[in-house]
C-alpha positions as CSV (number, residue, x, y, z in Angstrom):
1,M,134.5,-5.6,-23.4
2,L,134.6,-3.8,-20.1
3,V,133.4,-0.6,-21.7
4,E,130.4,-2.5,-23.2
5,E,129.6,-3.9,-19.7
6,L,129.8,-0.5,-18.1
7,S,127.9,1.1,-20.9
8,T,125.1,-1.4,-20.5
9,D,124.8,-0.6,-16.8
10,M,124.8,3.1,-17.5
11,D,122.2,2.7,-20.1
12,R,120.0,0.9,-17.6
13,I,120.5,3.7,-15.0
14,T,119.8,6.3,-17.6
15,Q,116.7,4.5,-18.7
16,L,115.6,4.3,-15.1
17,Q,116.3,8.0,-14.6
18,D,114.3,8.9,-17.7
19,A,111.4,6.7,-16.7
20,I,111.3,8.3,-13.2
21,L,111.3,11.8,-14.8
22,D,108.5,10.7,-17.1
23,L,106.5,9.4,-14.2
24,L,107.0,12.7,-12.3
25,T,106.0,14.7,-15.4
26,I,102.9,12.6,-15.9
27,T,102.0,13.0,-12.2
28,S,102.6,16.7,-12.2
29,T,100.6,17.2,-15.4
30,S,97.7,15.1,-14.1
31,I,97.6,17.1,-10.8
32,D,97.7,20.3,-12.8
33,Y,94.8,19.1,-15.0
34,I,92.8,17.9,-12.1
35,T,93.1,21.2,-10.2
36,K,92.6,23.5,-13.1
37,R,90.0,21.7,-15.2
38,T,87.7,20.3,-12.5
39,E,84.1,21.4,-12.2
40,F,83.0,22.0,-8.7
41,E,79.9,20.2,-7.6
42,Q,77.3,21.2,-5.1
43,T,77.5,18.9,-2.1
44,S,74.6,20.3,-0.3
45,K,71.4,21.9,-1.4
46,V,71.7,24.3,1.4
47,I,75.2,25.5,0.4
48,P,75.3,26.8,-3.1
49,T,78.4,26.5,-5.3
50,T,80.1,29.8,-5.4
51,L,83.4,28.9,-7.0
52,Q,83.5,28.6,-10.8
53,T,86.4,27.2,-12.9
54,P,86.7,29.2,-16.1
55,H,88.2,26.3,-18.2
56,A,86.4,23.4,-16.6
57,A,86.1,20.2,-18.7
58,N,82.8,18.5,-19.1
59,R,82.2,15.3,-17.0
60,T,82.9,12.7,-19.7
61,E,86.1,14.5,-20.9
62,Y,87.3,15.0,-17.4
63,K,86.8,11.3,-16.5
64,A,88.4,10.1,-19.7
65,A,91.4,12.3,-19.0
66,I,91.8,11.0,-15.4
67,E,91.5,7.4,-16.7
68,T,94.3,8.2,-19.2
69,F,96.5,9.7,-16.5
70,V,95.9,6.7,-14.3
71,A,96.8,4.3,-17.1
72,D,99.9,6.3,-17.9
73,I,101.0,6.3,-14.3
74,V,100.4,2.6,-13.9
75,R,102.2,1.7,-17.2
76,R,105.2,3.9,-16.3
77,S,105.4,2.5,-12.8
78,K,105.5,-1.0,-14.2
79,D,108.3,0.1,-16.6
80,I,110.2,1.4,-13.6
81,K,109.7,-1.8,-11.7
82,K,111.1,-3.8,-14.7
83,L,114.1,-1.5,-15.0
84,I,114.9,-1.8,-11.3
85,E,114.7,-5.6,-11.6
86,N,117.2,-5.5,-14.4
87,L,119.7,-3.4,-12.6
88,P,122.9,-5.2,-11.5
89,K,122.6,-6.9,-8.2
90,K,125.1,-6.7,-5.3
91,D,126.2,-10.2,-6.1
92,D,127.3,-9.1,-9.5
93,S,130.2,-7.1,-8.0
94,S,132.2,-10.2,-7.2
95,Q,131.7,-11.4,-10.8
96,R,132.8,-8.0,-12.0
97,A,135.8,-8.0,-9.8
98,Q,136.7,-11.4,-11.2
99,R,136.2,-10.1,-14.7
100,L,138.4,-7.1,-14.1
101,T,141.2,-9.4,-12.7
102,E,141.0,-11.5,-15.8
103,L,141.2,-8.5,-18.0
104,Q,144.1,-7.2,-16.1
105,E,145.9,-10.5,-16.5
106,E,145.2,-10.5,-20.2
107,L,146.6,-7.0,-20.4
108,K,149.8,-8.0,-18.7
109,V,150.2,-11.0,-21.1
110,A,149.6,-8.7,-24.1
111,N,152.1,-6.1,-22.7
112,D,154.7,-8.8,-22.2
113,E,154.2,-10.1,-25.7
114,Y,154.5,-6.5,-27.0
115,K,157.8,-6.0,-25.2
116,V,159.2,-9.2,-26.7
117,A,158.1,-8.2,-30.2
118,L,159.6,-4.8,-29.7
119,V,163.0,-6.3,-28.7
120,Q,162.9,-8.7,-31.6
121,S,162.1,-5.8,-34.1
122,E,165.0,-3.7,-32.7
123,E,167.3,-6.7,-33.1
124,L,166.1,-7.2,-36.7
125,L,166.6,-3.5,-37.4
126,M,170.2,-3.7,-36.2
127,E,170.8,-6.8,-38.3
128,L,169.3,-5.0,-41.3
129,Q,171.5,-1.9,-40.6
130,S,174.7,-4.0,-40.5
131,A,173.6,-5.9,-43.7
132,L,173.0,-2.7,-45.5
133,D,176.4,-1.3,-44.3
134,E,178.1,-4.4,-45.6
135,A,176.2,-4.4,-48.9
136,L,176.8,-0.7,-49.5
137,G,180.4,-0.8,-48.1
138,E,179.6,2.2,-46.0
139,D,180.6,3.1,-42.5
140,A,177.7,2.8,-40.0
141,S,178.2,6.5,-39.0
142,D,177.5,7.8,-42.6
143,F,173.9,6.4,-42.9
144,Q,171.8,5.0,-40.2
145,I,168.3,3.5,-40.2
146,P,166.2,5.2,-37.5
147,L,165.9,3.0,-34.4
148,K,162.7,4.6,-33.2
149,I,159.8,6.2,-34.9
150,M,157.5,8.3,-32.8
151,K,154.2,9.9,-33.7
152,I,153.5,13.3,-32.2
153,T,150.1,14.9,-32.4
154,N,150.3,18.3,-34.1
155,P,149.5,20.9,-31.3
156,N,148.5,23.5,-33.9
157,A,145.9,21.2,-35.5
158,A,142.3,22.3,-35.3
159,D,139.7,20.3,-33.4
160,G,138.9,17.0,-35.1
161,D,142.2,17.1,-37.1
162,D,143.8,13.8,-36.2
163,R,146.9,14.3,-38.4
164,E,150.1,13.5,-36.7
165,N,153.7,14.5,-37.3
166,I,156.2,11.6,-37.5
167,V,159.5,12.2,-35.9
168,V,162.4,9.9,-36.6
169,D,164.8,9.3,-33.7
170,P,168.2,7.9,-35.0
């Protein structure tokens, strides 16, 4: 549950980061286009235009490109604004702290239940051992049911190999 909550927040932050990077890319691309594809105009009849742009776009294409850039920048800016509005607020931290406290209490209860179940299973195991000893008429030292079973990860296993060695502790 907590992982999902944190994951959701991280997704929002990642989305915001991606949106900001997109906005910066669009802005950079539009500035590059404007500076490299502009056609210089003569502002005065007395002063001739001496600078020519080799890859200048025609007027209609240039205006359409600028309108597209503006629309993209506005759209991405609105997306960023929405993402910022959806980020967790400062007030959420007290709710999160409360949720963490609740989860910690649940974990303590589950751990206590586990310990009780473990003690019960060990008692049952001892009862089973004595019942088997009586039924077989054997001494307890001759044959013994293992009291603990441990799983040990194989250190020689390749990456992704989740096989485990089982070790029996009498």
